[in-house]
TORKOL-4160 file (C-alpha; in steps of 0.2 Angstrom, whole numbers, padded with zeros to 4 digits, m for minus):
478
<pt num="1" X="0441" Y="0285" Z="m0036"/>
<pt num="2" X="0440" Y="0279" Z="m0018"/>
<pt num="3" X="0439" Y="0294" Z="m0011"/>
<pt num="4" X="0427" Y="0294" Z="0006"/>
<pt num="5" X="0415" Y="0311" Z="0004"/>
<pt num="6" X="0416" Y="0322" Z="0016"/>
<pt num="7" X="0406" Y="0327" Z="0029"/>
<pt num="8" X="0396" Y="0342" Z="0027"/>
<pt num="9" X="0407" Y="0355" Z="0024"/>
<pt num="10" X="0421" Y="0345" Z="0026"/>
<pt num="11" X="0423" Y="0344" Z="0005"/>
<pt num="12" X="0439" Y="0333" Z="0001"/>
<pt num="13" X="0442" Y="0328" Z="0019"/>
<pt num="14" X="0444" Y="0307" Z="0021"/>
<pt num="15" X="0427" Y="0311" Z="0030"/>
<pt num="16" X="0424" Y="0298" Z="0049"/>
<pt num="17" X="0440" Y="0294" Z="0060"/>
<pt num="18" X="0443" Y="0276" Z="0054"/>
<pt num="19" X="0434" Y="0276" Z="0038"/>
<pt num="20" X="0445" Y="0282" Z="0023"/>
<pt num="21" X="0447" Y="0279" Z="0008"/>
<pt num="22" X="0445" Y="0263" Z="0001"/>
<pt num="23" X="0446" Y="0252" Z="m0013"/>
<pt num="24" X="0431" Y="0245" Z="m0021"/>
<pt num="25" X="0425" Y="0230" Z="m0009"/>
<pt num="26" X="0440" Y="0230" Z="0000"/>
<pt num="27" X="0446" Y="0243" Z="0015"/>
<pt num="28" X="0464" Y="0249" Z="0013"/>
<pt num="29" X="0477" Y="0262" Z="0016"/>
<pt num="30" X="0471" Y="0280" Z="0022"/>
<pt num="31" X="0475" Y="0294" Z="0008"/>
<pt num="32" X="0483" Y="0309" Z="0016"/>
<pt num="33" X="0467" Y="0323" Z="0014"/>
<pt num="34" X="0466" Y="0328" Z="m0001"/>
<pt num="35" X="0463" Y="0350" Z="m0005"/>
<pt num="36" X="0447" Y="0356" Z="m0005"/>
<pt num="37" X="0450" Y="0360" Z="m0024"/>
<pt num="38" X="0449" Y="0341" Z="m0026"/>
<pt num="39" X="0433" Y="0344" Z="m0022"/>
<pt num="40" X="0428" Y="0349" Z="m0042"/>
<pt num="41" X="0420" Y="0335" Z="m0054"/>
<pt num="42" X="0436" Y="0337" Z="m0065"/>
<pt num="43" X="0441" Y="0327" Z="m0079"/>
<pt num="44" X="0456" Y="0321" Z="m0072"/>
<pt num="45" X="0445" Y="0313" Z="m0058"/>
<pt num="46" X="0435" Y="0303" Z="m0068"/>
<pt num="47" X="0438" Y="0286" Z="m0071"/>
<pt num="48" X="0442" Y="0276" Z="m0085"/>
<pt num="49" X="0425" Y="0265" Z="m0092"/>
<pt num="50" X="0432" Y="0244" Z="m0092"/>
<pt num="51" X="0439" Y="0249" Z="m0078"/>
<pt num="52" X="0423" Y="0258" Z="m0070"/>
<pt num="53" X="0414" Y="0243" Z="m0077"/>
<pt num="54" X="0424" Y="0231" Z="m0067"/>
<pt num="55" X="0421" Y="0242" Z="m0050"/>
<pt num="56" X="0406" Y="0240" Z="m0051"/>
<pt num="57" X="0405" Y="0221" Z="m0053"/>
<pt num="58" X="0416" Y="0218" Z="m0037"/>
<pt num="59" X="0407" Y="0231" Z="m0027"/>
<pt num="60" X="0389" Y="0219" Z="m0033"/>
<pt num="61" X="0401" Y="0205" Z="m0030"/>
<pt num="62" X="0407" Y="0211" Z="m0010"/>
<pt num="63" X="0388" Y="0214" Z="m0008"/>
<pt num="64" X="0382" Y="0197" Z="m0016"/>
<pt num="65" X="0393" Y="0188" Z="m0003"/>
<pt num="66" X="0380" Y="0189" Z="0010"/>
<pt num="67" X="0364" Y="0188" Z="0005"/>
<pt num="68" X="0356" Y="0172" Z="0007"/>
<pt num="69" X="0347" Y="0165" Z="m0010"/>
<pt num="70" X="0328" Y="0163" Z="m0007"/>
<pt num="71" X="0318" Y="0150" Z="m0014"/>
<pt num="72" X="0303" Y="0152" Z="m0030"/>
<pt num="73" X="0290" Y="0141" Z="m0039"/>
<pt num="74" X="0299" Y="0135" Z="m0055"/>
<pt num="75" X="0287" Y="0148" Z="m0064"/>
<pt num="76" X="0294" Y="0163" Z="m0054"/>
<pt num="77" X="0310" Y="0155" Z="m0059"/>
<pt num="78" X="0311" Y="0159" Z="m0077"/>
<pt num="79" X="0330" Y="0169" Z="m0081"/>
<pt num="80" X="0337" Y="0171" Z="m0063"/>
<pt num="81" X="0351" Y="0159" Z="m0059"/>
<pt num="82" X="0355" Y="0146" Z="m0048"/>
<pt num="83" X="0363" Y="0150" Z="m0030"/>
<pt num="84" X="0364" Y="0133" Z="m0027"/>
<pt num="85" X="0370" Y="0119" Z="m0039"/>
<pt num="86" X="0354" Y="0105" Z="m0047"/>
<pt num="87" X="0353" Y="0091" Z="m0039"/>
<pt num="88" X="0342" Y="0076" Z="m0045"/>
<pt num="89" X="0330" Y="0073" Z="m0030"/>
<pt num="90" X="0326" Y="0055" Z="m0041"/>
<pt num="91" X="0335" Y="0043" Z="m0054"/>
<pt num="92" X="0328" Y="0051" Z="m0069"/>
<pt num="93" X="0318" Y="0042" Z="m0077"/>
<pt num="94" X="0314" Y="0034" Z="m0059"/>
<pt num="95" X="0309" Y="0014" Z="m0065"/>
<pt num="96" X="0313" Y="0006" Z="m0081"/>
<pt num="97" X="0300" Y="0014" Z="m0094"/>
<pt num="98" X="0296" Y="0012" Z="m0114"/>
<pt num="99" X="0303" Y="0025" Z="m0124"/>
<pt num="100" X="0291" Y="0019" Z="m0140"/>
<pt num="101" X="0272" Y="0012" Z="m0141"/>
<pt num="102" X="0273" Y="m0006" Z="m0144"/>
<pt num="103" X="0273" Y="m0023" Z="m0135"/>
<pt num="104" X="0286" Y="m0027" Z="m0119"/>
<pt num="105" X="0291" Y="m0043" Z="m0125"/>
<pt num="106" X="0303" Y="m0057" Z="m0115"/>
<pt num="107" X="0318" Y="m0068" Z="m0123"/>
<pt num="108" X="0316" Y="m0072" Z="m0141"/>
<pt num="109" X="0301" Y="m0071" Z="m0149"/>
<pt num="110" X="0287" Y="m0074" Z="m0159"/>
<pt num="111" X="0277" Y="m0072" Z="m0140"/>
<pt num="112" X="0261" Y="m0074" Z="m0133"/>
<pt num="113" X="0254" Y="m0059" Z="m0132"/>
<pt num="114" X="0244" Y="m0057" Z="m0116"/>
<pt num="115" X="0227" Y="m0045" Z="m0116"/>
<pt num="116" X="0231" Y="m0035" Z="m0106"/>
<pt num="117" X="0241" Y="m0018" Z="m0111"/>
<pt num="118" X="0255" Y="m0006" Z="m0099"/>
<pt num="119" X="0248" Y="0013" Z="m0100"/>
<pt num="120" X="0257" Y="0026" Z="m0095"/>
<pt num="121" X="0253" Y="0034" Z="m0078"/>
<pt num="122" X="0245" Y="0016" Z="m0073"/>
<pt num="123" X="0251" Y="0000" Z="m0064"/>
<pt num="124" X="0260" Y="m0010" Z="m0073"/>
<pt num="125" X="0257" Y="m0026" Z="m0079"/>
<pt num="126" X="0262" Y="m0045" Z="m0071"/>
<pt num="127" X="0278" Y="m0051" Z="m0071"/>
<pt num="128" X="0281" Y="m0059" Z="m0092"/>
<pt num="129" X="0287" Y="m0076" Z="m0093"/>
<pt num="130" X="0300" Y="m0081" Z="m0106"/>
<pt num="131" X="0290" Y="m0080" Z="m0125"/>
<pt num="132" X="0278" Y="m0068" Z="m0117"/>
<pt num="133" X="0271" Y="m0050" Z="m0125"/>
<pt num="134" X="0263" Y="m0037" Z="m0119"/>
<pt num="135" X="0257" Y="m0020" Z="m0125"/>
<pt num="136" X="0263" Y="m0006" Z="m0120"/>
<pt num="137" X="0263" Y="0014" Z="m0121"/>
<pt num="138" X="0279" Y="0027" Z="m0122"/>
<pt num="139" X="0283" Y="0030" Z="m0105"/>
<pt num="140" X="0273" Y="0015" Z="m0097"/>
<pt num="141" X="0283" Y="0005" Z="m0085"/>
<pt num="142" X="0292" Y="m0010" Z="m0094"/>
<pt num="143" X="0284" Y="m0026" Z="m0085"/>
<pt num="144" X="0298" Y="m0036" Z="m0075"/>
<pt num="145" X="0305" Y="m0052" Z="m0084"/>
<pt num="146" X="0303" Y="m0040" Z="m0102"/>
<pt num="147" X="0321" Y="m0040" Z="m0110"/>
<pt num="148" X="0316" Y="m0027" Z="m0127"/>
<pt num="149" X="0302" Y="m0019" Z="m0131"/>
<pt num="150" X="0298" Y="m0019" Z="m0150"/>
<pt num="151" X="0291" Y="m0006" Z="m0160"/>
<pt num="152" X="0272" Y="m0009" Z="m0165"/>
<pt num="153" X="0278" Y="m0004" Z="m0184"/>
<pt num="154" X="0292" Y="m0016" Z="m0185"/>
<pt num="155" X="0280" Y="m0031" Z="m0177"/>
<pt num="156" X="0263" Y="m0042" Z="m0185"/>
<pt num="157" X="0254" Y="m0052" Z="m0174"/>
<pt num="158" X="0243" Y="m0068" Z="m0181"/>
<pt num="159" X="0236" Y="m0078" Z="m0184"/>
<pt num="160" X="0217" Y="m0076" Z="m0182"/>
<pt num="161" X="0213" Y="m0091" Z="m0173"/>
<pt num="162" X="0219" Y="m0095" Z="m0159"/>
<pt num="163" X="0232" Y="m0092" Z="m0148"/>
<pt num="164" X="0239" Y="m0073" Z="m0156"/>
<pt num="165" X="0260" Y="m0073" Z="m0157"/>
<pt num="166" X="0269" Y="m0057" Z="m0160"/>
<pt num="167" X="0280" Y="m0061" Z="m0173"/>
<pt num="168" X="0298" Y="m0048" Z="m0177"/>
<pt num="169" X="0300" Y="m0038" Z="m0192"/>
<pt num="170" X="0318" Y="m0036" Z="m0191"/>
<pt num="171" X="0333" Y="m0040" Z="m0177"/>
<pt num="172" X="0328" Y="m0039" Z="m0160"/>
<pt num="173" X="0344" Y="m0032" Z="m0149"/>
<pt num="174" X="0339" Y="m0035" Z="m0128"/>
<pt num="175" X="0337" Y="m0020" Z="m0119"/>
<pt num="176" X="0330" Y="m0010" Z="m0135"/>
<pt num="177" X="0317" Y="0004" Z="m0132"/>
<pt num="178" X="0320" Y="0005" Z="m0115"/>
<pt num="179" X="0322" Y="0017" Z="m0106"/>
<pt num="180" X="0333" Y="0011" Z="m0087"/>
<pt num="181" X="0330" Y="0018" Z="m0073"/>
<pt num="182" X="0343" Y="0033" Z="m0071"/>
<pt num="183" X="0350" Y="0033" Z="m0088"/>
<pt num="184" X="0351" Y="0051" Z="m0086"/>
<pt num="185" X="0354" Y="0054" Z="m0070"/>
<pt num="186" X="0355" Y="0046" Z="m0050"/>
<pt num="187" X="0350" Y="0053" Z="m0035"/>
<pt num="188" X="0362" Y="0064" Z="m0028"/>
<pt num="189" X="0369" Y="0069" Z="m0045"/>
<pt num="190" X="0374" Y="0087" Z="m0049"/>
<pt num="191" X="0363" Y="0094" Z="m0064"/>
<pt num="192" X="0369" Y="0112" Z="m0067"/>
<pt num="193" X="0380" Y="0122" Z="m0056"/>
<pt num="194" X="0377" Y="0134" Z="m0046"/>
<pt num="195" X="0377" Y="0151" Z="m0056"/>
<pt num="196" X="0367" Y="0142" Z="m0069"/>
<pt num="197" X="0354" Y="0155" Z="m0081"/>
<pt num="198" X="0338" Y="0148" Z="m0077"/>
<pt num="199" X="0332" Y="0147" Z="m0094"/>
<pt num="200" X="0313" Y="0137" Z="m0101"/>
<pt num="201" X="0323" Y="0120" Z="m0100"/>
<pt num="202" X="0330" Y="0122" Z="m0084"/>
<pt num="203" X="0313" Y="0121" Z="m0078"/>
<pt num="204" X="0307" Y="0107" Z="m0085"/>
<pt num="205" X="0323" Y="0100" Z="m0080"/>
<pt num="206" X="0319" Y="0104" Z="m0063"/>
<pt num="207" X="0302" Y="0099" Z="m0061"/>
<pt num="208" X="0308" Y="0081" Z="m0069"/>
<pt num="209" X="0321" Y="0078" Z="m0055"/>
<pt num="210" X="0307" Y="0083" Z="m0043"/>
<pt num="211" X="0309" Y="0101" Z="m0040"/>
<pt num="212" X="0293" Y="0112" Z="m0034"/>
<pt num="213" X="0305" Y="0127" Z="m0032"/>
<pt num="214" X="0323" Y="0132" Z="m0035"/>
<pt num="215" X="0335" Y="0142" Z="m0026"/>
<pt num="216" X="0339" Y="0156" Z="m0033"/>
<pt num="217" X="0348" Y="0175" Z="m0028"/>
<pt num="218" X="0337" Y="0186" Z="m0021"/>
<pt num="219" X="0331" Y="0200" Z="m0032"/>
<pt num="220" X="0341" Y="0217" Z="m0027"/>
<pt num="221" X="0328" Y="0229" Z="m0020"/>
<pt num="222" X="0331" Y="0244" Z="m0030"/>
<pt num="223" X="0322" Y="0262" Z="m0028"/>
<pt num="224" X="0325" Y="0274" Z="m0037"/>
<pt num="225" X="0323" Y="0294" Z="m0035"/>
<pt num="226" X="0321" Y="0310" Z="m0046"/>
<pt num="227" X="0328" Y="0321" Z="m0046"/>
<pt num="228" X="0322" Y="0342" Z="m0052"/>
<pt num="229" X="0309" Y="0353" Z="m0051"/>
<pt num="230" X="0308" Y="0355" Z="m0069"/>
<pt num="231" X="0300" Y="0340" Z="m0073"/>
<pt num="232" X="0282" Y="0333" Z="m0075"/>
<pt num="233" X="0274" Y="0319" Z="m0074"/>
<pt num="234" X="0260" Y="0321" Z="m0087"/>
<pt num="235" X="0251" Y="0332" Z="m0101"/>
<pt num="236" X="0262" Y="0342" Z="m0112"/>
<pt num="237" X="0278" Y="0350" Z="m0110"/>
<pt num="238" X="0275" Y="0369" Z="m0104"/>
<pt num="239" X="0284" Y="0385" Z="m0099"/>
<pt num="240" X="0301" Y="0378" Z="m0094"/>
<pt num="241" X="0293" Y="0363" Z="m0087"/>
<pt num="242" X="0299" Y="0346" Z="m0096"/>
<pt num="243" X="0291" Y="0329" Z="m0094"/>
<pt num="244" X="0300" Y="0315" Z="m0086"/>
<pt num="245" X="0307" Y="0302" Z="m0095"/>
<pt num="246" X="0317" Y="0295" Z="m0085"/>
<pt num="247" X="0304" Y="0292" Z="m0070"/>
<pt num="248" X="0294" Y="0279" Z="m0084"/>
<pt num="249" X="0309" Y="0270" Z="m0088"/>
<pt num="250" X="0321" Y="0269" Z="m0074"/>
<pt num="251" X="0308" Y="0255" Z="m0069"/>
<pt num="252" X="0304" Y="0244" Z="m0079"/>
<pt num="253" X="0327" Y="0244" Z="m0084"/>
<pt num="254" X="0330" Y="0239" Z="m0068"/>
<pt num="255" X="0317" Y="0225" Z="m0069"/>
<pt num="256" X="0324" Y="0219" Z="m0084"/>
<pt num="257" X="0341" Y="0220" Z="m0077"/>
<pt num="258" X="0335" Y="0209" Z="m0060"/>
<pt num="259" X="0330" Y="0220" Z="m0048"/>
<pt num="260" X="0314" Y="0222" Z="m0038"/>
<pt num="261" X="0308" Y="0238" Z="m0041"/>
<pt num="262" X="0303" Y="0248" Z="m0021"/>
<pt num="263" X="0296" Y="0261" Z="m0030"/>
<pt num="264" X="0300" Y="0277" Z="m0043"/>
<pt num="265" X="0300" Y="0295" Z="m0031"/>
<pt num="266" X="0302" Y="0309" Z="m0035"/>
<pt num="267" X="0311" Y="0320" Z="m0023"/>
<pt num="268" X="0313" Y="0335" Z="m0034"/>
<pt num="269" X="0329" Y="0348" Z="m0027"/>
<pt num="270" X="0326" Y="0348" Z="m0011"/>
<pt num="271" X="0343" Y="0342" Z="m0004"/>
<pt num="272" X="0337" Y="0338" Z="0012"/>
<pt num="273" X="0321" Y="0327" Z="0007"/>
<pt num="274" X="0334" Y="0320" Z="m0003"/>
<pt num="275" X="0348" Y="0315" Z="0013"/>
<pt num="276" X="0331" Y="0308" Z="0020"/>
<pt num="277" X="0325" Y="0297" Z="0005"/>
<pt num="278" X="0345" Y="0290" Z="0002"/>
<pt num="279" X="0347" Y="0285" Z="0022"/>
<pt num="280" X="0329" Y="0280" Z="0025"/>
<pt num="281" X="0328" Y="0269" Z="0010"/>
<pt num="282" X="0325" Y="0249" Z="0011"/>
<pt num="283" X="0333" Y="0246" Z="m0005"/>
<pt num="284" X="0351" Y="0239" Z="m0006"/>
<pt num="285" X="0352" Y="0250" Z="m0022"/>
<pt num="286" X="0347" Y="0266" Z="m0023"/>
<pt num="287" X="0348" Y="0275" Z="m0042"/>
<pt num="288" X="0345" Y="0296" Z="m0041"/>
<pt num="289" X="0343" Y="0305" Z="m0059"/>
<pt num="290" X="0356" Y="0321" Z="m0061"/>
<pt num="291" X="0358" Y="0332" Z="m0049"/>
<pt num="292" X="0377" Y="0325" Z="m0049"/>
<pt num="293" X="0387" Y="0337" Z="m0056"/>
<pt num="294" X="0392" Y="0354" Z="m0049"/>
<pt num="295" X="0376" Y="0364" Z="m0052"/>
<pt num="296" X="0367" Y="0376" Z="m0041"/>
<pt num="297" X="0354" Y="0362" Z="m0034"/>
<pt num="298" X="0365" Y="0347" Z="m0039"/>
<pt num="299" X="0365" Y="0340" Z="m0020"/>
<pt num="300" X="0370" Y="0323" Z="m0022"/>
<pt num="301" X="0387" Y="0326" Z="m0019"/>
<pt num="302" X="0384" Y="0334" Z="m0003"/>
<pt num="303" X="0368" Y="0323" Z="0004"/>
<pt num="304" X="0383" Y="0310" Z="0000"/>
<pt num="305" X="0396" Y="0322" Z="0013"/>
<pt num="306" X="0382" Y="0322" Z="0027"/>
<pt num="307" X="0378" Y="0302" Z="0024"/>
<pt num="308" X="0398" Y="0295" Z="0028"/>
<pt num="309" X="0395" Y="0289" Z="0012"/>
<pt num="310" X="0411" Y="0282" Z="0002"/>
<pt num="311" X="0412" Y="0287" Z="m0015"/>
<pt num="312" X="0417" Y="0271" Z="m0028"/>
<pt num="313" X="0419" Y="0279" Z="m0044"/>
<pt num="314" X="0416" Y="0300" Z="m0045"/>
<pt num="315" X="0414" Y="0304" Z="m0064"/>
<pt num="316" X="0418" Y="0290" Z="m0079"/>
<pt num="317" X="0428" Y="0292" Z="m0096"/>
<pt num="318" X="0413" Y="0289" Z="m0105"/>
<pt num="319" X="0402" Y="0300" Z="m0116"/>
<pt num="320" X="0385" Y="0302" Z="m0114"/>
<pt num="321" X="0387" Y="0301" Z="m0097"/>
<pt num="322" X="0403" Y="0307" Z="m0088"/>
<pt num="323" X="0395" Y="0315" Z="m0072"/>
<pt num="324" X="0389" Y="0297" Z="m0065"/>
<pt num="325" X="0394" Y="0291" Z="m0049"/>
<pt num="326" X="0394" Y="0275" Z="m0038"/>
<pt num="327" X="0394" Y="0275" Z="m0019"/>
<pt num="328" X="0396" Y="0264" Z="m0005"/>
<pt num="329" X="0380" Y="0269" Z="0008"/>
<pt num="330" X="0388" Y="0257" Z="0021"/>
<pt num="331" X="0386" Y="0235" Z="0020"/>
<pt num="332" X="0379" Y="0230" Z="0006"/>
<pt num="333" X="0371" Y="0244" Z="0000"/>
<pt num="334" X="0376" Y="0260" Z="m0016"/>
<pt num="335" X="0371" Y="0273" Z="m0022"/>
<pt num="336" X="0372" Y="0275" Z="m0039"/>
<pt num="337" X="0370" Y="0294" Z="m0046"/>
<pt num="338" X="0366" Y="0294" Z="m0064"/>
<pt num="339" X="0368" Y="0311" Z="m0076"/>
<pt num="340" X="0351" Y="0318" Z="m0078"/>
<pt num="341" X="0349" Y="0320" Z="m0097"/>
<pt num="342" X="0340" Y="0305" Z="m0102"/>
<pt num="343" X="0355" Y="0295" Z="m0115"/>
<pt num="344" X="0363" Y="0298" Z="m0104"/>
<pt num="345" X="0355" Y="0291" Z="m0090"/>
<pt num="346" X="0357" Y="0276" Z="m0099"/>
<pt num="347" X="0376" Y="0276" Z="m0101"/>
<pt num="348" X="0377" Y="0276" Z="m0082"/>
<pt num="349" X="0364" Y="0261" Z="m0081"/>
<pt num="350" X="0373" Y="0252" Z="m0093"/>
<pt num="351" X="0389" Y="0260" Z="m0084"/>
<pt num="352" X="0386" Y="0255" Z="m0066"/>
<pt num="353" X="0369" Y="0249" Z="m0062"/>
<pt num="354" X="0371" Y="0235" Z="m0078"/>
<pt num="355" X="0385" Y="0227" Z="m0068"/>
<pt num="356" X="0381" Y="0230" Z="m0050"/>
<pt num="357" X="0365" Y="0221" Z="m0052"/>
<pt num="358" X="0372" Y="0207" Z="m0066"/>
<pt num="359" X="0387" Y="0203" Z="m0048"/>
<pt num="360" X="0373" Y="0203" Z="m0037"/>
<pt num="361" X="0361" Y="0191" Z="m0045"/>
<pt num="362" X="0375" Y="0181" Z="m0050"/>
<pt num="363" X="0373" Y="0187" Z="m0070"/>
<pt num="364" X="0383" Y="0191" Z="m0084"/>
<pt num="365" X="0402" Y="0195" Z="m0079"/>
<pt num="366" X="0409" Y="0211" Z="m0088"/>
<pt num="367" X="0428" Y="0213" Z="m0092"/>
<pt num="368" X="0441" Y="0217" Z="m0080"/>
<pt num="369" X="0453" Y="0229" Z="m0084"/>
<pt num="370" X="0473" Y="0225" Z="m0082"/>
<pt num="371" X="0480" Y="0223" Z="m0062"/>
<pt num="372" X="0461" Y="0221" Z="m0060"/>
<pt num="373" X="0455" Y="0206" Z="m0049"/>
<pt num="374" X="0438" Y="0198" Z="m0060"/>
<pt num="375" X="0423" Y="0195" Z="m0052"/>
<pt num="376" X="0413" Y="0178" Z="m0054"/>
<pt num="377" X="0408" Y="0173" Z="m0071"/>
<pt num="378" X="0392" Y="0168" Z="m0074"/>
<pt num="379" X="0385" Y="0162" Z="m0092"/>
<pt num="380" X="0383" Y="0170" Z="m0108"/>
<pt num="381" X="0363" Y="0183" Z="m0103"/>
<pt num="382" X="0358" Y="0197" Z="m0107"/>
<pt num="383" X="0366" Y="0212" Z="m0105"/>
<pt num="384" X="0385" Y="0202" Z="m0107"/>
<pt num="385" X="0394" Y="0213" Z="m0122"/>
<pt num="386" X="0396" Y="0205" Z="m0139"/>
<pt num="387" X="0406" Y="0213" Z="m0153"/>
<pt num="388" X="0402" Y="0216" Z="m0170"/>
<pt num="389" X="0410" Y="0225" Z="m0186"/>
<pt num="390" X="0404" Y="0243" Z="m0188"/>
<pt num="391" X="0396" Y="0247" Z="m0207"/>
<pt num="392" X="0397" Y="0266" Z="m0204"/>
<pt num="393" X="0414" Y="0277" Z="m0195"/>
<pt num="394" X="0409" Y="0284" Z="m0179"/>
<pt num="395" X="0417" Y="0300" Z="m0174"/>
<pt num="396" X="0426" Y="0300" Z="m0155"/>
<pt num="397" X="0432" Y="0308" Z="m0143"/>
<pt num="398" X="0449" Y="0312" Z="m0139"/>
<pt num="399" X="0449" Y="0306" Z="m0122"/>
<pt num="400" X="0434" Y="0295" Z="m0118"/>
<pt num="401" X="0425" Y="0281" Z="m0123"/>
<pt num="402" X="0409" Y="0284" Z="m0132"/>
<pt num="403" X="0390" Y="0274" Z="m0131"/>
<pt num="404" X="0382" Y="0276" Z="m0147"/>
<pt num="405" X="0367" Y="0267" Z="m0152"/>
<pt num="406" X="0363" Y="0252" Z="m0165"/>
<pt num="407" X="0357" Y="0240" Z="m0176"/>
<pt num="408" X="0359" Y="0225" Z="m0183"/>
<pt num="409" X="0359" Y="0222" Z="m0202"/>
<pt num="410" X="0367" Y="0209" Z="m0213"/>
<pt num="411" X="0381" Y="0206" Z="m0201"/>
<pt num="412" X="0385" Y="0222" Z="m0198"/>
<pt num="413" X="0380" Y="0235" Z="m0184"/>
<pt num="414" X="0374" Y="0254" Z="m0189"/>
<pt num="415" X="0376" Y="0270" Z="m0179"/>
<pt num="416" X="0361" Y="0277" Z="m0176"/>
<pt num="417" X="0356" Y="0297" Z="m0178"/>
<pt num="418" X="0350" Y="0305" Z="m0164"/>
<pt num="419" X="0362" Y="0298" Z="m0150"/>
<pt num="420" X="0364" Y="0316" Z="m0142"/>
<pt num="421" X="0364" Y="0318" Z="m0123"/>
<pt num="422" X="0346" Y="0322" Z="m0124"/>
<pt num="423" X="0338" Y="0309" Z="m0134"/>
<pt num="424" X="0328" Y="0293" Z="m0132"/>
<pt num="425" X="0324" Y="0292" Z="m0153"/>
<pt num="426" X="0339" Y="0283" Z="m0152"/>
<pt num="427" X="0343" Y="0269" Z="m0141"/>
<pt num="428" X="0322" Y="0269" Z="m0142"/>
<pt num="429" X="0327" Y="0258" Z="m0160"/>
<pt num="430" X="0343" Y="0253" Z="m0156"/>
<pt num="431" X="0346" Y="0235" Z="m0152"/>
<pt num="432" X="0363" Y="0237" Z="m0145"/>
<pt num="433" X="0376" Y="0249" Z="m0137"/>
<pt num="434" X="0392" Y="0251" Z="m0147"/>
<pt num="435" X="0406" Y="0256" Z="m0138"/>
<pt num="436" X="0420" Y="0269" Z="m0148"/>
<pt num="437" X="0435" Y="0268" Z="m0140"/>
<pt num="438" X="0444" Y="0285" Z="m0138"/>
<pt num="439" X="0446" Y="0293" Z="m0155"/>
<pt num="440" X="0433" Y="0285" Z="m0165"/>
<pt num="441" X="0429" Y="0270" Z="m0177"/>
<pt num="442" X="0433" Y="0269" Z="m0194"/>
<pt num="443" X="0422" Y="0256" Z="m0205"/>
<pt num="444" X="0424" Y="0239" Z="m0204"/>
<pt num="445" X="0430" Y="0239" Z="m0185"/>
<pt num="446" X="0423" Y="0226" Z="m0173"/>
<pt num="447" X="0418" Y="0233" Z="m0156"/>
<pt num="448" X="0412" Y="0230" Z="m0142"/>
<pt num="449" X="0391" Y="0230" Z="m0139"/>
<pt num="450" X="0382" Y="0230" Z="m0124"/>
<pt num="451" X="0367" Y="0221" Z="m0128"/>
<pt num="452" X="0351" Y="0230" Z="m0121"/>
<pt num="453" X="0341" Y="0219" Z="m0109"/>
<pt num="454" X="0325" Y="0214" Z="m0117"/>
<pt num="455" X="0323" Y="0204" Z="m0134"/>
<pt num="456" X="0331" Y="0211" Z="m0151"/>
<pt num="457" X="0331" Y="0202" Z="m0166"/>
<pt num="458" X="0343" Y="0208" Z="m0182"/>
<pt num="459" X="0332" Y="0219" Z="m0195"/>
<pt num="460" X="0336" Y="0232" Z="m0208"/>
<pt num="461" X="0338" Y="0249" Z="m0203"/>
<pt num="462" X="0323" Y="0259" Z="m0198"/>
<pt num="463" X="0329" Y="0271" Z="m0188"/>
<pt num="464" X="0340" Y="0286" Z="m0197"/>
<pt num="465" X="0358" Y="0277" Z="m0196"/>
<pt num="466" X="0373" Y="0291" Z="m0197"/>
<pt num="467" X="0380" Y="0292" Z="m0214"/>
<pt num="468" X="0400" Y="0299" Z="m0215"/>
<pt num="469" X="0404" Y="0312" Z="m0212"/>
<pt num="470" X="0396" Y="0311" Z="m0195"/>
<pt num="471" X="0383" Y="0325" Z="m0192"/>
<pt num="472" X="0387" Y="0339" Z="m0179"/>
<pt num="473" X="0375" Y="0332" Z="m0168"/>
<pt num="474" X="0383" Y="0319" Z="m0166"/>
<pt num="475" X="0399" Y="0325" Z="m0160"/>
<pt num="476" X="0390" Y="0332" Z="m0147"/>
<pt num="477" X="0397" Y="0323" Z="m0128"/>
<pt num="478" X="0392" Y="0331" Z="m0114"/>
């Protein structure tokens, strides 16, 4: 963690002069050169899962500080966050208006009714003299001199002959059913703080306050690089070839996390092509799939070495997905290396990519381990950890956190079958991912949940739940 990936052919060294070991987002004292044996991918180098998420969030927060906001039309702002406080551009309401259909009256009644009517969006009536009334619609400007609005159902008119008089049917209180100018806010008042999530009501408030567009953090630019010569993009698997499941999945998932996905490119197992793609990408976050372990065609570490990247996380104590990594490419640019197995890649998204993107877009925060520095704490939003009790027990890894697909059912969460690292059947039916601590969790234990970045709702468990004792498939921790 925090060790600089050395140059090609110099594995384990601190890297270029003057750019040694760094803690996430902050320079620190360079370490002594590490022996080459520490460049392996053994379990002892892995970062605990909560710490890895906090490191990713801090990396994103550091990069976010230098990103100017953008202004977008209200129709494009849903689901984003305010980059600056929302301040009223006008008084609300901007004039004294009627809260009800009825009569604007001046002074005590009964009142002589004038023939005109006052409608919303039209020119107001002439000032009322004491003892006069004029019909008024909801939202219309109250005429000068009016002291109250009398609702239609709280009044009667008469006689039939002669001047028409308006009689109240109940006491009239001065100011009743009049919305005075500035009742909700005055020009310049802060309506919402920076970091607020933009929902439909916020869009309505912004429009009412005079905005055509609002400032939001720019969507982080992300590029997905799919590695592997064994992947097919169409048709049925054949011979030694399999379908690429991650290419179709990652772009929409990252978009749901608030990113602007520039492209999904297929690189294969070509180290030079990978180096070229990583070093020339215009993305702020490069996401790779596969190639993060120590196999003969696992090129990600060597490419990061050659590119002079700084490893912030090199392996995480989580199953599935422990070979994931996070690297700083240069100022403001990062790379998340996902494992190649599909559910392991989802684990990497939730562990590293989601907190980093959340910090870049000032979306939800993640827990900070003891001694850590908390990132900014935006409001609750999709992706923020929740918690619920387990219906069934879940077998744990002896040392690592497990992420297990679950569904909501009757106030509990039900672990799902098909949760092996190469499987997507479980997560496709899931409402969330449960965070199972090392050693496992017994029925009834309250576990942290990672919500998925799309709408879900409590339901009967339609996918096959894991029933104790867990099947052998549930013990696959790769």
